[in-house]
Backbone as a printed PyTorch tensor [residue, N CA C, xyz], in Angstrom:
tensor([[[  1.1270,  -1.5090,   0.0450],
         [  0.3690,  -0.2320,   0.0500],
         [  0.7150,   1.2710,  -0.1300]],

        [[  1.8650,   1.2260,   0.8970],
         [  3.0160,   2.2480,   0.1630],
         [  2.5220,   2.8330,  -0.9950]],

        [[  3.5090,   2.0010,  -1.1130],
         [  4.2000,   2.5300,  -2.7300],
         [  2.8780,   2.4390,  -3.3510]],

        [[  1.9160,   2.6320,  -3.3050],
         [  0.4950,   2.4590,  -4.0110],
         [ -0.1070,   4.3530,  -3.4780]],

        [[  0.1750,   4.6930,  -1.9510],
         [  0.5330,   5.4390,  -1.7410],
         [  1.7970,   6.8520,  -2.2830]],

        [[  2.9290,   6.8590,  -2.8640],
         [  3.7080,   6.9900,  -3.6090],
         [  2.8710,   7.6120,  -4.6550]],

        [[  2.6860,   6.4930,  -5.6150],
         [  2.7360,   7.1870,  -6.8070],
         [  1.2020,   7.8610,  -6.7830]],

        [[  0.1740,   7.6130,  -5.9310],
         [ -0.4770,   8.4050,  -5.4800],
         [  0.2780,   9.9800,  -5.3660]],

        [[  0.6550,  10.5680,  -4.5290],
         [  1.4300,  11.0590,  -4.2410],
         [  1.8340,  12.3700,  -5.5560]],

        [[  2.8860,  11.0150,  -5.7130],
         [  3.2620,  11.7370,  -7.1230],
         [  2.5670,  12.1390,  -7.8970]],

        [[  1.5130,  11.2760,  -8.1130],
         [  0.2520,  11.9870,  -9.9010],
         [ -0.1470,  13.2800,  -8.8520]],

        [[ -0.2110,  13.4380,  -8.0000],
         [ -0.9940,  14.8410,  -6.9560],
         [  0.1230,  15.8980,  -7.8820]],

        [[  1.1910,  15.2690,  -6.6630],
         [  2.4320,  16.6730,  -6.7390],
         [  2.1230,  17.1030,  -8.3290]],

        [[  2.9080,  16.5370,  -9.4640],
         [  2.7640,  16.5780, -11.3230],
         [  1.8820,  16.9280, -11.6610]],

        [[  0.6400,  16.6420, -11.3060],
         [ -0.9890,  17.5020, -11.7840],
         [ -0.9380,  18.7540, -11.5050]],

        [[ -0.6090,  18.8240, -10.0710],
         [ -1.3110,  20.3660,  -8.4830],
         [  0.4500,  21.3040,  -9.8820]],

        [[  1.2840,  20.5710, -10.6820],
         [  2.5470,  21.5270, -10.7760],
         [  2.2440,  21.5720, -12.5410]],

        [[  0.9300,  20.8630, -12.4700],
         [  0.8870,  21.2770, -14.2320],
         [ -0.3950,  22.6270, -13.8820]],

        [[ -0.5870,  22.2250, -13.5890],
         [ -1.8270,  23.7710, -13.3450],
         [ -1.3710,  24.4830, -12.4410]],

        [[ -0.3780,  24.9170, -12.4510],
         [  0.2570,  25.8350, -12.1570],
         [  1.1380,  26.7000, -13.1190]],

        [[  1.0940,  25.5230, -12.9530],
         [  2.5640,  26.1800, -15.2340],
         [  1.6840,  26.0410, -16.0630]],

        [[ -0.2960,  25.9770, -16.2190],
         [ -1.0380,  26.7730, -17.0920],
         [ -1.9090,  27.8230, -16.5710]],

        [[ -2.3220,  27.7000, -15.1090],
         [ -2.6290,  29.3660, -15.4290],
         [ -1.2000,  30.0720, -14.8150]],

        [[  0.0820,  30.1900, -14.6960],
         [  0.5130,  31.1540, -14.9270],
         [  0.8730,  31.5410, -16.0540]],

        [[  0.6770,  30.3780, -17.2600],
         [  1.0770,  30.9990, -19.1930],
         [ -0.9480,  32.1470, -18.7310]],

        [[ -0.8090,  32.0730, -18.5120],
         [ -3.1640,  32.4430, -18.7240],
         [ -2.4420,  33.6040, -17.9560]],

        [[ -1.4750,  34.0790, -16.5300],
         [ -1.3980,  35.6910, -15.9020],
         [ -1.0230,  35.6540, -16.5190]],

        [[  0.5040,  35.3540, -17.4480],
         [  1.2820,  36.7360, -18.4640],
         [  0.7880,  36.4200, -19.9840]],

        [[ -0.0580,  35.5850, -20.1990],
         [ -0.9180,  36.0000, -21.3400],
         [ -1.2990,  37.5510, -21.6450]],

        [[ -2.0730,  37.5800, -20.0920],
         [ -2.4860,  38.3220, -19.7090],
         [ -2.3710,  40.3800, -18.9550]],

        [[ -1.1490,  39.5890, -18.6380],
         [ -0.4580,  40.6690, -18.6010],
         [  0.1000,  41.2260, -20.2380]],

        [[  0.5770,  40.5780, -20.5580],
         [  1.1500,  40.6020, -21.6800],
         [  0.3240,  41.5160, -22.9720]],

        [[ -1.3700,  41.2970, -23.0430],
         [ -2.7870,  41.4360, -23.3600],
         [ -2.6500,  43.4060, -23.3250]],

        [[ -2.3480,  42.9480, -21.3030],
         [ -2.2440,  44.4650, -20.5270],
         [ -1.3010,  45.7780, -21.1380]],

        [[  0.0120,  45.0040, -21.1280],
         [  0.7910,  45.8920, -22.2040],
         [  0.8670,  46.0570, -22.9240]],

        [[  0.0840,  45.6420, -24.3950],
         [  0.1720,  45.7270, -25.8790],
         [ -1.1970,  46.9300, -25.6750]],

        [[ -2.7460,  47.4000, -25.0340],
         [ -3.3970,  47.3690, -24.6010],
         [ -2.7770,  49.4950, -24.5200]],

        [[ -1.9750,  49.4680, -23.2390],
         [ -0.6030,  49.9740, -23.6170],
         [ -0.4250,  50.9930, -24.1800]],

        [[  0.0410,  50.1890, -24.9000],
         [  1.5050,  50.9190, -25.9010],
         [ -0.4760,  51.4070, -27.2600]],

        [[ -1.1180,  50.5760, -27.4330],
         [ -2.0000,  51.6120, -28.0590],
         [ -2.2410,  52.4870, -27.8030]],

        [[ -2.5030,  52.8520, -26.3510],
         [ -2.9000,  54.7580, -25.3280],
         [ -2.0680,  54.9110, -25.7010]],

        [[ -0.5580,  54.8060, -25.8460],
         [  1.3000,  55.8470, -25.8340],
         [  0.8470,  55.6010, -27.3840]],

        [[ -0.0030,  54.6080, -28.2260],
         [  0.0710,  55.7330, -29.3180],
         [ -1.3040,  56.4100, -29.8470]],

        [[ -1.7180,  56.3840, -29.3450],
         [ -2.9050,  57.7780, -28.8810],
         [ -3.2410,  59.1600, -28.8800]],

        [[ -1.7380,  58.9280, -27.4930],
         [ -1.3700,  60.0990, -26.6930],
         [ -0.2350,  61.0000, -28.7030]],

        [[  0.1210,  60.2600, -28.5800],
         [  1.0230,  60.7290, -29.6410],
         [  0.1870,  60.5140, -31.0270]],

        [[ -0.3700,  60.7840, -31.1750],
         [ -1.3790,  60.8530, -32.7940],
         [ -1.2500,  61.9200, -32.2820]],

        [[ -2.3980,  62.4130, -30.6620],
         [ -2.7020,  63.3730, -30.6450],
         [ -1.9080,  64.5680, -30.6560]],

        [[ -0.6220,  64.6210, -30.8370],
         [  0.0290,  65.7040, -30.0440],
         [  0.7130,  65.5360, -31.4800]],

        [[  0.7340,  64.2450, -33.1620],
         [  1.4730,  64.6620, -34.1100],
         [  0.0530,  65.6630, -34.7050]],

        [[ -0.8270,  65.6390, -34.8900],
         [ -2.0570,  66.0110, -35.1880],
         [ -1.6330,  67.5160, -35.4580]],

        [[ -1.6910,  67.5490, -33.6760],
         [ -1.6400,  68.6660, -32.7860],
         [ -0.3600,  69.4470, -33.9090]],

        [[  0.9730,  69.4330, -33.5400],
         [  1.8200,  70.0340, -34.3070],
         [  1.2430,  70.0120, -36.2790]],

        [[  0.8340,  69.4490, -36.5470],
         [  0.6850,  69.6200, -38.6040],
         [ -0.4700,  70.6970, -38.0930]],

        [[ -1.1220,  70.9320, -37.5550],
         [ -2.2510,  72.0730, -37.5300],
         [ -0.8420,  73.3680, -36.9060]],

        [[ -0.0970,  73.1670, -36.8300],
         [  0.9700,  74.3310, -36.9210],
         [  1.3730,  74.3060, -35.0030]],

        [[  0.2920,  73.8480, -33.8690],
         [  0.7000,  74.4270, -32.9140],
         [  2.3770,  73.6570, -32.4300]],

        [[  2.1940,  74.8260, -31.9840],
         [  3.4870,  74.7770, -31.3880],
         [  3.7970,  74.0910, -29.9800]],

        [[  5.0690,  72.8550, -30.3870],
         [  5.3790,  71.9240, -29.4110],
         [  6.5210,  72.0950, -28.6910]],

        [[  6.7840,  71.2080, -27.7640],
         [  7.7970,  71.2890, -27.1680],
         [  9.3430,  70.1140, -28.4420]],

        [[ 10.2630,  70.9150, -28.7550],
         [ 11.3230,  70.4640, -29.4250],
         [ 11.5330,  69.1880, -28.7620]],

        [[ 11.2340,  68.5630, -27.7750],
         [ 11.3660,  66.5440, -28.5880],
         [ 10.0520,  66.6240, -29.2400]],

        [[  8.7880,  66.3780, -29.2340],
         [  8.1650,  66.0210, -29.6290],
         [  7.9730,  66.6450, -30.4390]],

        [[  8.7010,  67.9800, -31.6730],
         [  8.1840,  68.4140, -32.6280],
         [  9.2710,  66.7090, -33.8470]],

        [[ 10.2600,  67.3410, -33.0750],
         [ 11.5970,  65.9590, -32.8600],
         [ 11.1750,  64.4690, -33.8450]],

        [[ 10.6700,  64.5180, -32.6620],
         [  9.1410,  62.9270, -33.1120],
         [  8.6520,  63.4100, -34.2510]],

        [[  7.9660,  64.2560, -34.1460],
         [  6.5920,  64.4200, -35.5100],
         [  7.9530,  64.8220, -36.9020]],

        [[  9.3000,  64.5840, -36.9950],
         [ 10.5180,  64.9480, -37.8900],
         [ 10.1310,  64.0350, -38.5270]],

        [[ 10.4630,  62.9230, -37.5790],
         [ 10.5520,  61.7720, -37.8290],
         [  9.9350,  60.3790, -38.5670]],

        [[  8.6070,  61.0520, -37.5200],
         [  6.8760,  60.5550, -38.5780],
         [  6.9870,  60.6500, -40.1210]],

        [[  7.2490,  61.5580, -40.0960],
         [  7.4510,  62.5880, -41.8830],
         [  8.1840,  62.3470, -42.4130]],

        [[  9.2260,  62.3560, -41.7540],
         [ 10.1240,  60.8850, -42.6260],
         [  9.9530,  59.7840, -43.0510]],

        [[  9.0380,  58.5200, -41.9200],
         [  9.6660,  57.2560, -41.9030],
         [  7.8100,  57.0950, -43.0060]],

        [[  7.0430,  58.4080, -43.5100],
         [  6.4390,  58.4450, -43.7540],
         [  6.5310,  58.5200, -45.0640]],

        [[  7.3950,  59.5140, -45.3880],
         [  7.8390,  59.9100, -47.4240],
         [  8.2520,  59.0880, -47.4970]],

        [[  9.6480,  58.3020, -47.0080],
         [ 10.0860,  57.1280, -47.5220],
         [  8.9470,  55.4300, -47.8710]],

        [[  7.6870,  55.0610, -46.6100],
         [  6.1490,  54.8270, -46.5150],
         [  5.4210,  54.6980, -48.4340]],

        [[  5.4420,  56.4110, -48.0250],
         [  5.3030,  56.5550, -49.8800],
         [  5.9460,  56.3500, -50.7640]],

        [[  7.8730,  56.6450, -51.1170],
         [  8.5630,  55.9700, -51.5530],
         [  8.3450,  54.0610, -51.4620]],

        [[  7.8820,  54.0140, -50.6850],
         [  8.3100,  51.6770, -50.6960],
         [  6.6970,  51.4600, -51.7960]],

        [[  5.7930,  52.3950, -51.3480],
         [  4.8340,  52.6300, -52.1780],
         [  4.9900,  52.2470, -53.0820]],

        [[  5.4750,  53.7420, -53.7970],
         [  5.5670,  53.2390, -55.5900],
         [  6.3500,  52.8530, -55.8640]],

        [[  7.1670,  52.9730, -55.5920],
         [  7.8530,  51.2150, -56.0310],
         [  7.4990,  49.9270, -56.1870]],

        [[  6.6510,  49.2260, -55.1540],
         [  5.0590,  48.3490, -54.9190],
         [  4.2900,  48.6960, -56.3110]],

        [[  4.1820,  49.8330, -56.7260],
         [  2.7180,  50.1540, -57.5270],
         [  3.5920,  50.0330, -59.0880]],

        [[  5.1890,  50.6950, -59.4560],
         [  5.5220,  49.9150, -59.9350],
         [  5.7270,  48.8020, -59.9820]],

        [[  6.3230,  47.8550, -59.5310],
         [  6.7690,  46.2440, -59.3330],
         [  4.8370,  45.6220, -60.1320]],

        [[  4.0370,  45.9070, -58.9590],
         [  2.4760,  45.4290, -59.5470],
         [  2.2480,  45.7060, -61.4700]],

        [[  2.7510,  46.9890, -61.7580],
         [  2.0050,  47.2640, -62.9540],
         [  2.8790,  46.1800, -64.5080]],

        [[  4.3200,  46.1820, -64.0010],
         [  5.1740,  44.9040, -64.5460],
         [  4.5670,  43.6090, -64.9140]]])
């Protein structure tokens, strides 16, 4: 009977560990989802400032520098889109 009890205890412990691992994975997934939501909210803040800068509103120099970098990225995207369109027409 002692062997059976040891096997039962070991199986129960393994099951508990597996359950803990599953719960840990779920919690980590929820943390990741919350971080993505924070990133979305930060992006919304950034878009507000970018639109203010484009409307001519004076912003702090750091914000203006970021807006200039966004403009440069948009220009690169436009150029790449033109290249893509050129290739797809051929």
